[in-house]
C-alpha positions as CSV (number, residue, x, y, z in Angstrom):
1,X,98.5,87.3,125.1
2,X,100.3,86.1,128.3
3,X,103.8,84.7,128.1
4,X,105.5,82.2,130.1
5,X,107.8,83.2,132.8
6,X,111.5,82.9,132.0
7,X,112.2,79.7,133.9
8,X,109.0,78.0,132.8
9,X,109.7,78.9,129.1
10,X,113.2,77.5,129.3
11,X,112.1,74.4,130.9
12,X,109.2,73.9,128.5
13,X,111.6,74.4,125.5
14,X,114.2,71.8,126.9
15,X,111.5,69.1,127.2
16,X,109.6,70.0,124.0
17,X,111.6,67.7,121.7
18,X,110.2,64.7,123.6
19,X,106.6,65.8,123.1
20,X,106.8,66.0,119.3
21,X,105.1,63.0,117.8
22,X,103.8,64.2,114.4
23,X,103.6,62.0,111.3
24,X,106.7,62.3,109.0
25,X,108.4,64.8,111.4
26,X,111.8,63.9,112.9
27,X,112.6,66.7,115.5
28,X,116.3,66.3,116.4
29,X,116.7,69.3,118.8
30,X,114.9,72.0,120.8
31,X,117.1,74.7,122.1
32,X,116.4,77.6,124.4
33,X,118.2,80.7,123.2
34,X,118.2,84.2,124.9
35,X,118.1,87.4,123.0
36,X,121.5,88.6,121.9
37,X,123.0,85.1,121.5
38,X,125.2,84.6,118.5
39,X,124.3,81.4,116.8
40,X,126.0,79.5,113.9
41,X,123.9,79.0,110.8
42,X,123.8,75.6,108.9
43,X,123.9,76.5,105.3
44,X,125.0,75.3,101.9
45,X,128.0,77.2,100.5
46,X,125.9,78.5,97.6
47,X,123.6,80.2,100.2
48,X,125.9,83.3,99.9
49,X,123.3,85.8,100.9
50,X,122.8,84.0,104.3
51,X,125.2,85.0,107.0
52,X,127.3,82.2,108.6
53,X,126.0,83.4,112.0
54,X,123.2,85.4,113.5
55,X,122.6,87.4,116.6
56,X,119.2,86.3,117.8
57,X,117.0,89.4,118.4
58,X,114.6,87.9,120.9
59,X,114.3,85.1,123.4
60,X,113.1,81.9,121.6
61,X,112.7,78.1,121.6
62,X,114.5,76.9,118.4
63,X,113.1,73.6,117.0
64,X,115.1,71.9,114.2
65,X,113.7,69.0,112.3
66,X,113.4,67.1,109.1
67,X,110.0,66.4,107.5
68,X,109.5,63.6,105.0
69,X,107.5,64.7,101.9
70,X,107.7,61.5,99.8
71,X,109.7,58.4,99.5
72,X,112.3,60.5,97.6
73,X,112.1,64.0,99.3
74,X,112.3,65.7,102.6
75,X,112.5,69.3,103.9
76,X,114.8,70.6,106.5
77,X,112.8,73.0,108.7
78,X,113.0,75.2,111.7
79,X,110.4,76.7,114.0
80,X,111.3,79.6,116.3
81,X,108.8,80.1,119.2
82,X,109.2,83.6,120.8
83,X,108.7,83.9,124.6
84,X,106.9,87.2,123.9
85,X,104.3,85.5,121.8
86,X,101.4,87.4,120.3
87,X,99.3,84.4,119.3
88,X,100.1,84.9,115.7
89,X,101.7,82.3,113.2
90,X,103.9,83.2,110.4
91,X,105.7,81.2,107.6
92,X,108.7,82.7,105.8
93,X,109.6,82.1,102.1
94,X,112.8,81.5,100.1
95,X,114.8,83.2,97.3
96,X,116.3,82.2,94.1
97,X,116.3,78.4,93.6
98,X,115.2,78.2,97.1
99,X,117.4,75.8,99.0
100,X,118.4,78.2,101.8
101,X,116.5,78.7,105.1
102,X,116.2,82.5,105.4
103,X,117.2,82.9,109.1
104,X,117.2,86.7,109.1
105,X,113.4,86.6,108.2
106,X,112.7,84.0,110.8
107,X,114.5,86.0,113.4
108,X,112.8,89.2,112.3
109,X,109.2,87.7,112.5
110,X,110.0,86.0,115.9
111,X,111.2,89.4,117.2
112,X,107.8,90.8,116.4
113,X,106.0,88.0,118.4
114,X,105.1,85.6,115.6
115,X,105.7,81.8,116.1
116,X,107.7,81.5,112.9
117,X,108.8,78.7,110.5
118,X,111.1,78.4,107.6
119,X,112.3,75.5,105.4
120,X,115.0,74.7,102.8
121,X,112.4,74.1,100.1
122,X,113.2,70.4,99.8
123,X,116.9,70.7,98.7
124,X,120.1,72.3,99.8
125,X,121.6,75.5,98.1
126,X,121.0,77.7,95.2
127,X,121.6,74.8,92.7
128,X,119.5,72.9,90.4
129,X,121.2,69.6,90.4
130,X,118.9,68.2,93.1
131,X,116.0,68.4,90.6
132,X,117.6,66.1,88.1
133,X,115.4,63.0,87.6
134,X,113.5,63.8,90.9
135,X,110.1,65.4,90.4
136,X,109.3,65.0,94.0
137,X,112.0,67.6,94.8
138,X,110.7,69.8,92.2
139,X,107.3,69.6,93.8
140,X,108.7,70.6,97.2
141,X,110.2,73.6,95.5
142,X,107.1,74.5,93.6
143,X,104.7,74.5,96.5
144,X,104.9,71.5,98.9
145,X,107.7,72.8,101.2
146,X,105.8,75.9,102.1
147,X,102.4,74.2,102.6
148,X,103.9,71.3,104.5
149,X,105.9,73.8,106.8
150,X,102.6,75.6,107.5
151,X,100.7,72.5,108.4
152,X,103.6,71.1,110.7
153,X,104.4,74.6,112.0
154,X,100.8,75.3,113.1
155,X,100.6,71.9,114.9
156,X,103.8,72.5,116.7
157,X,102.9,75.9,117.7
158,X,99.6,74.7,119.2
159,X,101.4,71.9,121.0
160,X,104.1,74.2,122.4
161,X,101.9,77.1,123.6
162,X,98.9,75.0,124.6
163,X,96.5,76.6,122.2
164,X,96.0,77.2,118.5
165,X,97.2,80.4,116.9
166,X,94.9,83.3,116.5
167,X,95.9,84.5,113.0
168,X,98.2,83.1,110.3
169,X,100.6,85.3,108.1
170,X,103.2,84.9,105.4
171,X,106.2,87.0,104.3
172,X,108.3,86.4,101.3
173,X,110.1,88.2,98.4
174,X,111.1,87.1,94.9
175,X,110.9,83.3,94.9
176,X,109.3,84.0,98.3
177,X,106.7,86.3,96.7
178,X,105.9,83.6,94.2
179,X,105.4,81.1,97.1
180,X,103.1,83.4,98.8
181,X,100.9,83.9,95.7
182,X,101.0,80.2,95.0
183,X,99.6,79.5,98.6
184,X,97.0,82.1,98.0
185,X,95.9,80.5,94.7
186,X,96.1,76.8,95.7
187,X,95.8,76.8,99.5
188,X,93.6,79.7,100.5
189,X,93.0,78.6,103.9
190,X,96.6,78.6,104.9
191,X,97.0,82.3,105.7
192,X,94.9,85.2,106.9
193,X,97.4,87.7,105.6
194,X,100.0,87.5,102.9
195,X,102.9,89.9,102.3
196,X,104.3,89.2,98.9
197,X,107.2,91.1,97.5
198,X,108.5,91.3,93.9
199,X,106.7,87.9,93.3
200,X,108.4,85.7,90.8
201,X,105.0,84.5,89.3
202,X,104.9,83.2,85.6
203,X,108.1,81.5,86.8
204,X,109.1,80.0,83.5
205,X,108.6,83.2,81.7
206,X,110.6,85.0,84.2
207,X,113.6,82.7,84.0
208,X,113.4,82.9,80.1
209,X,113.6,86.8,80.4
210,X,116.7,86.4,82.6
211,X,118.1,83.9,80.3
212,X,117.5,86.1,77.2
213,X,119.9,88.8,78.2
214,X,122.9,86.9,77.2
215,X,121.5,86.8,73.6
216,X,121.1,90.5,73.7
217,X,124.5,91.5,75.2
218,X,126.7,88.8,73.9
219,X,129.8,87.8,75.8
220,X,132.2,90.2,77.3
221,X,134.4,91.9,74.7
222,X,131.9,91.4,71.8
223,X,130.6,94.4,69.9
224,X,127.2,94.3,71.5
225,X,128.4,94.0,75.1
226,X,128.0,97.0,77.4
227,X,130.3,97.0,80.5
228,X,129.0,97.4,84.0
229,X,130.6,100.7,84.4
230,X,128.7,102.2,81.5
231,X,125.4,101.0,82.9
232,X,126.2,102.5,86.3
233,X,127.6,105.8,85.0
234,X,126.8,106.8,81.4
235,X,123.4,105.1,81.0
236,X,122.1,105.6,84.4
237,X,122.8,109.3,84.3
238,X,121.1,109.6,81.0
239,X,118.1,107.7,82.4
240,X,117.9,110.4,85.1
241,X,118.4,113.2,82.5
242,X,115.5,112.0,80.5
243,X,113.1,110.9,83.2
244,X,113.9,112.0,86.7
245,X,111.8,115.1,86.5
246,X,108.7,113.3,85.2
247,X,107.3,112.9,88.8
248,X,107.9,116.6,89.4
249,X,111.1,116.3,91.4
250,X,114.7,115.9,90.3
251,X,115.8,113.8,93.3
252,X,117.6,110.8,91.8
253,X,114.5,108.5,92.2
254,X,111.8,107.5,89.6
255,X,108.3,107.4,91.1
256,X,106.8,105.8,88.1
257,X,109.1,104.3,85.5
258,X,106.0,103.8,83.3
259,X,106.4,107.4,82.4
260,X,110.0,106.9,81.1
261,X,110.3,105.9,77.5
262,X,114.1,105.9,77.6
263,X,115.9,106.6,74.3
264,X,119.6,105.4,74.3
265,X,120.3,106.7,70.8
266,X,121.3,110.1,72.3
267,X,124.3,108.3,73.8
268,X,125.8,107.1,70.4
269,X,129.3,108.3,69.8
270,X,129.7,111.3,67.5
271,X,132.1,110.9,64.6
272,X,135.7,110.4,65.8
273,X,134.7,110.0,69.5
274,X,134.8,106.7,71.2
275,X,134.9,107.7,75.0
276,X,132.0,107.8,77.3
277,X,129.5,107.0,74.7
278,X,127.9,104.0,72.9
279,X,128.5,102.5,69.6
280,X,125.2,102.0,67.5
281,X,125.4,98.4,68.3
282,X,125.7,98.9,72.0
283,X,122.8,101.4,71.8
284,X,120.8,98.7,70.2
285,X,121.6,96.4,73.0
286,X,120.3,99.0,75.6
287,X,117.2,99.5,73.6
288,X,116.4,95.8,73.5
289,X,116.9,95.4,77.3
290,X,114.5,98.4,77.9
291,X,111.9,96.8,75.6
292,X,109.2,94.0,76.3
293,X,109.8,90.5,74.7
294,X,107.3,89.2,72.2
295,X,106.9,85.9,70.5
296,X,106.7,85.3,66.8
297,X,102.9,85.8,67.0
298,X,103.2,89.2,68.6
299,X,102.1,87.9,72.0
300,X,103.9,89.4,75.2
301,X,106.3,87.1,76.6
302,X,107.7,89.4,79.3
303,X,107.8,93.0,80.4
304,X,110.7,95.2,79.8
305,X,113.4,96.0,82.4
306,X,112.2,99.2,84.0
307,X,114.5,102.2,83.7
308,X,116.2,103.0,87.0
309,X,117.4,99.6,87.7
310,X,120.4,99.6,85.4
311,X,123.2,100.1,87.9
312,X,122.8,96.8,89.7
313,X,121.4,95.1,86.7
314,X,124.6,95.8,84.9
315,X,126.3,93.8,87.6
316,X,123.9,91.0,88.1
317,X,121.9,90.6,84.9
318,X,123.8,92.0,81.9
319,X,127.1,90.2,82.7
320,X,128.1,88.8,79.3
321,X,127.3,85.2,80.7
322,X,124.3,83.0,80.7
323,X,121.9,83.6,83.7
324,X,122.6,80.9,86.2
325,X,119.0,80.3,87.4
326,X,117.8,79.8,83.8
327,X,120.7,77.5,83.1
328,X,119.8,75.4,86.2
329,X,116.2,75.4,85.5
330,X,116.3,74.2,81.9
331,X,119.1,71.8,82.4
332,X,117.9,69.9,85.5
333,X,114.1,70.4,85.2
334,X,112.7,71.2,81.8
335,X,115.1,69.2,79.6
336,X,116.4,67.1,82.3
337,X,119.8,67.2,80.6
338,X,122.8,68.4,82.5
339,X,124.7,69.0,79.1
340,X,122.2,71.5,77.9
341,X,123.9,74.8,76.8
342,X,122.1,77.9,78.3
343,X,123.6,80.1,75.5
344,X,121.3,78.4,73.0
345,X,118.0,79.3,74.8
346,X,115.1,80.1,72.4
347,X,111.4,80.7,72.5
348,X,111.1,77.0,71.9
349,X,112.7,76.3,75.3
350,X,110.1,78.6,76.8
351,X,107.3,76.8,75.1
352,X,108.6,73.4,76.5
353,X,108.7,74.9,80.0
354,X,105.2,76.3,79.6
355,X,103.7,73.0,78.5
356,X,105.3,71.2,81.4
357,X,104.8,73.9,84.0
358,X,106.7,71.5,86.3
359,X,104.7,70.9,89.5
360,X,102.4,73.8,88.7
361,X,105.2,76.3,89.5
362,X,104.0,79.2,87.3
363,X,101.6,80.7,89.9
364,X,100.3,83.0,87.1
365,X,96.7,82.5,88.0
366,X,94.6,85.7,88.3
367,X,91.5,84.1,90.0
368,X,92.0,84.8,93.7
369,X,88.3,84.4,94.5
370,X,88.8,81.4,96.8
371,X,91.2,83.4,99.0
372,X,88.9,86.4,98.9
373,X,86.1,84.3,100.3
374,X,88.2,83.4,103.2
375,X,88.4,87.0,104.2
376,X,92.1,86.9,103.8
377,X,94.3,90.0,102.8
378,X,97.1,90.4,100.3
379,X,99.7,93.2,100.5
380,X,102.0,93.0,97.4
381,X,105.0,95.4,96.9
382,X,107.7,95.7,94.3
383,X,110.7,97.9,94.2
384,X,110.8,100.2,91.3
385,X,114.6,99.8,91.0
386,X,114.4,96.0,91.1
387,X,117.2,94.7,88.9
388,X,116.2,91.0,89.1
389,X,112.5,91.0,88.5
390,X,111.2,94.1,86.7
391,X,108.5,95.8,88.7
392,X,106.4,95.9,85.4
393,X,105.8,92.2,86.1
394,X,103.9,92.9,89.2
395,X,101.8,95.4,87.3
396,X,101.2,92.8,84.7
397,X,100.0,90.3,87.4
398,X,97.7,92.9,88.9
399,X,96.2,93.5,85.5
400,X,95.7,89.7,85.1
401,X,93.9,89.6,88.5
402,X,91.7,92.5,87.4
403,X,90.8,90.7,84.1
404,X,90.3,87.3,85.7
405,X,88.1,88.5,88.5
406,X,86.4,91.3,86.5
407,X,87.0,93.8,89.3
408,X,88.1,97.4,89.2
409,X,90.9,98.5,91.6
410,X,88.4,99.9,94.0
411,X,86.8,96.4,94.3
412,X,90.1,94.6,94.6
413,X,91.1,97.0,97.4
414,X,88.7,95.0,99.7
415,X,91.4,92.1,99.9
416,X,94.3,92.9,97.6
417,X,96.4,95.9,97.3
418,X,99.7,96.5,95.5
419,X,102.3,99.1,96.4
420,X,105.2,100.0,94.0
421,X,108.2,101.2,96.2
422,X,110.2,103.8,94.6
423,X,114.0,103.7,95.2
424,X,113.8,100.0,96.3
425,X,116.1,97.5,94.6
426,X,115.3,93.8,94.6
427,X,113.4,93.3,97.9
428,X,115.5,95.7,99.9
429,X,118.1,98.5,99.7
430,X,118.2,101.2,97.1
431,X,118.5,105.0,96.5
432,X,115.1,105.9,98.0
433,X,112.7,105.3,100.9
434,X,113.0,101.5,100.8
435,X,112.9,100.7,104.5
436,X,109.2,99.8,104.9
437,X,109.4,96.9,107.4
438,X,109.1,94.0,104.9
439,X,112.4,92.5,106.1
440,X,115.0,92.9,108.8
441,X,117.1,95.0,106.5
442,X,114.1,97.3,106.0
443,X,113.0,97.7,109.6
444,X,112.3,101.4,110.7
445,X,109.8,100.9,113.4
446,X,107.1,98.6,114.6
447,X,104.0,100.6,114.2
448,X,101.6,100.0,111.3
449,X,102.4,103.5,110.1
450,X,106.0,102.5,109.5
451,X,106.0,98.8,109.1
452,X,104.2,97.1,106.2
453,X,104.0,93.7,108.0
454,X,102.2,95.3,111.0
455,X,100.1,97.2,108.6
456,X,99.0,93.9,107.2
457,X,98.2,92.7,110.8
458,X,96.2,95.8,111.4
459,X,94.2,95.2,108.2
460,X,93.5,91.5,109.0
461,X,92.7,92.0,112.7
462,X,91.2,95.4,112.8
463,X,89.9,96.0,109.3
464,X,92.0,99.1,108.8
465,X,93.5,98.8,105.3
466,X,96.7,100.9,104.3
467,X,96.1,103.6,101.8
468,X,99.9,104.1,101.6
469,X,103.1,102.3,102.6
470,X,105.5,104.6,104.4
471,X,109.2,104.1,104.0
472,X,112.4,105.9,105.0
473,X,115.8,105.9,103.4
474,X,119.0,104.1,104.5
475,X,119.8,106.7,107.1
476,X,116.3,107.6,108.2
477,X,116.7,111.2,106.9
478,X,113.3,111.4,105.1
479,X,110.1,109.5,104.7
480,X,108.0,108.9,101.6
481,X,104.4,107.6,101.5
482,X,104.4,105.0,98.7
483,X,101.0,105.1,96.7
484,X,98.6,102.2,96.2
485,X,98.6,101.2,92.5
486,X,97.4,102.4,90.0
487,X,98.1,105.8,91.7
488,X,101.5,107.3,91.5
489,X,103.4,109.9,93.5
490,X,103.7,113.4,92.2
491,X,105.6,116.2,93.7
492,X,103.4,119.2,94.2
493,X,106.0,121.8,93.9
494,X,105.6,123.1,97.4
495,X,108.3,122.6,100.0
496,X,111.4,120.3,99.9
497,X,111.6,117.1,97.9
498,X,112.3,115.4,101.2
499,X,109.1,116.4,102.9
500,X,106.6,113.5,102.4
501,X,103.7,116.0,102.6
502,X,105.0,117.7,99.5
503,X,103.9,114.7,97.5
504,X,100.4,113.5,96.5
505,X,99.1,110.1,95.2
506,X,97.3,110.9,91.9
């Protein structure tokens, strides 16, 4: 697609704020920014994962605005229009409790030529107090912020470039993955292609799972508590001892944690020894954490924490304190009671949340037929070292889609493909070949063969569906082709572990 010359683009951007006259939209600035400019980021202090500044990767027109969503709610939104525009539109998602615009994602997509939007999900920061006594803000968080941003963003994109977009895309991980699947389920016309990572679907169940760990570990210093250093050292090493070779290679990465039925009882201290070992009570804590949760009727509540994620989970999940997101959700949404004690969480609290399903947030709907009929495509991925949302949860959702639609994997492949990513933590980083091009931190190249977002574009626009998702490690020293579920990677025993051609999807 042709792009505006430098001077024309800058002039058009400067005057664009005066052209914006959309209902409920208050645009307060348009700013021409050249590639390499260091900009300051407006963010709530609790948005600790977002940088205070950002070096913009490409020349853009940055539009900042507020969009009213009801009499009691609004979203803060940004649109970044790149000079090197490809004709494609893209919406980014959020993370956690969702009140942080994810600027690195916007910058990443804009650098690839997408007209890109992102919003704060209707409130500021990773805190739930904004939900108290305000169902409109909950609705923004559950679905309305993303959908509104898409509607407004597409209109602004057409106005700025003088023509509608050609194709529409979405990227998001964690809460962003849930948002993407929610749009697929409820607004199937919004996107032609959705890249959903580690999706937090079955939202209430997910937060109950995170909230249940405090009951398993107890507080720090209690007999049942297992310190972070034990998870990172003793337990992680024993997981590798028992399970690393099950994929054929002893390389420090589990290709399929499903094969790992970890038994912590081998770590129980022998008589008279209390160093570098577990008490029977601590071993029982570990066993519970690596086990699924069932209710009193024997129904599955949530999948187990997959072995291999214990190092970071020991720091972020098994902390000896109530899980913050669960505390915020039940306090300010489910019970609407800021004094509720998260240490008291029980299955009754989960049942209350499920019955309410505030603003339809669950997104655990397996019928994707409306999206299938649009011709849209979904690429779902999930790191097999994910410490915040077990990758078993994505496999459970994939099974729900199969059951709901009555389709075998070969049939789902026409529009929906799921790729477990070995060696990836929560959305990015990890011990393995996690750099797949899903985020700026995972960028390893622009071609569809090395970038999952561009592989999605190729699938949507050329009909070439990815059979594998290739990734490389942090230093780019080796590549691995991650298999499409339900296949798994197996080392063939020929050549180096680090040779991607020594592995086969079986």
